[in-house]
C-alpha positions as CSV (number, residue, x, y, z in Angstrom):
1,M,0.1,0.0,0.0
2,E,2.8,2.4,0.9
3,N,4.2,1.9,-2.8
4,G,0.9,2.8,-4.5
5,F,-0.7,-0.4,-4.6
6,P,-3.7,-0.8,-2.4
7,I,-6.2,-3.7,-3.3
8,E,-8.0,-0.9,-5.4
9,E,-5.1,-0.5,-7.7
10,F,-4.9,-4.3,-8.4
11,L,-8.6,-4.3,-9.0
12,R,-8.4,-1.4,-11.5
13,L,-5.6,-2.9,-13.2
14,R,-7.2,-6.3,-13.3
15,I,-4.1,-8.1,-12.1
16,G,-2.9,-10.1,-8.9
17,P,-0.4,-12.2,-7.3
18,V,-0.8,-16.0,-7.8
19,V,1.2,-18.5,-5.6
20,M,2.1,-21.5,-7.5
21,K,4.1,-23.3,-4.9
22,D,4.9,-23.1,-1.1
23,E,8.0,-24.9,0.6
24,V,7.8,-24.9,4.4
25,E,10.6,-26.0,6.6
26,Y,10.1,-26.4,10.2
27,F,13.1,-25.8,12.8
28,R,11.8,-25.0,16.2
29,E,8.2,-25.3,17.9
30,V,6.1,-22.3,18.6
31,G,3.8,-22.5,21.5
32,L,0.0,-21.5,21.5
33,Q,-0.3,-17.7,22.0
34,Q,3.6,-17.2,21.9
35,Q,4.8,-14.0,20.4
36,I,6.7,-14.4,17.1
37,T,8.4,-12.1,14.7
38,L,7.6,-12.7,11.0
39,T,10.0,-11.4,8.2
40,Y,9.9,-11.4,4.5
41,A,12.2,-10.9,1.6
42,L,12.7,-11.2,-2.0
43,A,14.5,-14.5,-2.7
44,G,14.5,-14.4,-6.4
45,H,12.5,-12.9,-9.4
46,A,12.5,-12.7,-13.2
47,P,14.1,-9.4,-14.6
48,D,10.8,-8.7,-16.1
49,G,9.1,-9.4,-12.7
50,S,6.7,-12.1,-14.0
51,R,7.9,-14.6,-11.5
52,F,9.1,-14.3,-8.1
53,I,10.1,-16.1,-4.9
54,L,9.2,-14.6,-1.5
55,R,10.7,-15.9,1.7
56,H,8.9,-15.5,5.0
57,E,10.7,-16.4,8.3
58,V,9.2,-17.1,11.7
59,F,11.3,-16.3,14.7
60,R,10.7,-17.3,18.3
61,P,10.8,-14.5,21.0
62,E,14.5,-15.3,21.9
63,G,15.5,-15.1,17.9
64,Q,15.6,-18.6,17.1
65,L,14.4,-19.5,13.5
66,S,11.2,-21.4,13.9
67,A,10.1,-21.9,10.3
68,R,10.9,-20.7,6.7
69,V,8.3,-20.5,4.0
70,N,9.3,-19.9,0.3
71,S,6.4,-18.9,-1.9
72,A,7.0,-19.1,-5.8
73,G,4.4,-17.1,-7.5
74,G,3.9,-14.5,-10.4
75,W,1.6,-11.7,-11.5
76,L,-1.6,-12.8,-13.2
77,D,-3.7,-11.0,-15.6
78,L,-7.1,-11.8,-14.2
79,A,-9.0,-11.4,-17.6
80,A,-6.6,-13.4,-19.7
81,R,-5.6,-15.7,-16.9
82,K,-2.0,-15.5,-17.9
83,L,1.2,-14.7,-16.2
84,I,2.3,-11.1,-17.0
85,A,5.2,-8.6,-16.2
86,P,4.0,-6.1,-13.7
87,P,3.6,-2.4,-14.3
88,P,6.8,-0.7,-13.9
89,A,5.8,0.8,-10.5
90,L,5.1,-2.5,-9.1
91,L,8.2,-4.0,-10.5
92,A,10.1,-1.2,-8.7
93,A,8.2,-1.8,-5.6
94,M,9.1,-5.4,-5.5
95,N,12.8,-4.7,-6.3
96,S,12.7,-2.3,-3.3
97,L,12.1,-5.2,-1.0
98,E,15.1,-6.5,1.1
99,H,16.8,-9.3,-0.9
100,T,17.9,-12.6,0.7
101,A,21.5,-13.6,0.7
102,D,20.8,-16.4,-1.8
103,F,18.7,-14.2,-4.2
104,A,18.7,-15.6,-7.6
105,F,17.3,-14.5,-11.0
106,L,14.6,-16.4,-12.4
107,P,13.7,-17.1,-16.1
108,S,10.6,-15.3,-17.3
109,S,7.2,-16.8,-17.5
110,I,6.3,-14.7,-20.5
111,R,6.0,-16.6,-23.5
112,R,7.2,-14.6,-26.7
113,P,6.0,-15.2,-30.3
114,G,8.0,-18.3,-31.8
115,Q,9.0,-19.7,-28.5
116,D,8.2,-23.5,-28.2
């Protein structure tokens, strides 16, 4: 929202994020009603922004890593039901996210004429 993309802007543009895969690793137990800290960072994306990997990490109160979730997704054109490159302002907002130490560039999901 602070980068100019409240839900109304996604609705106006008729685009939205789609998660295609989540991978969860569990390291430490979190108890009921225990305070946690949740972080997120960009672990990878295609140069055109059509695909991305977001990493969420869950930390216990004393700072121990409890879980890591990697979510692979892309930007979906809601009318065409196809992955698209996001508008430049949204790509810039994604690029402004903290990057993980193992950040990687991904191939584009945009099919160009003549590609098999």
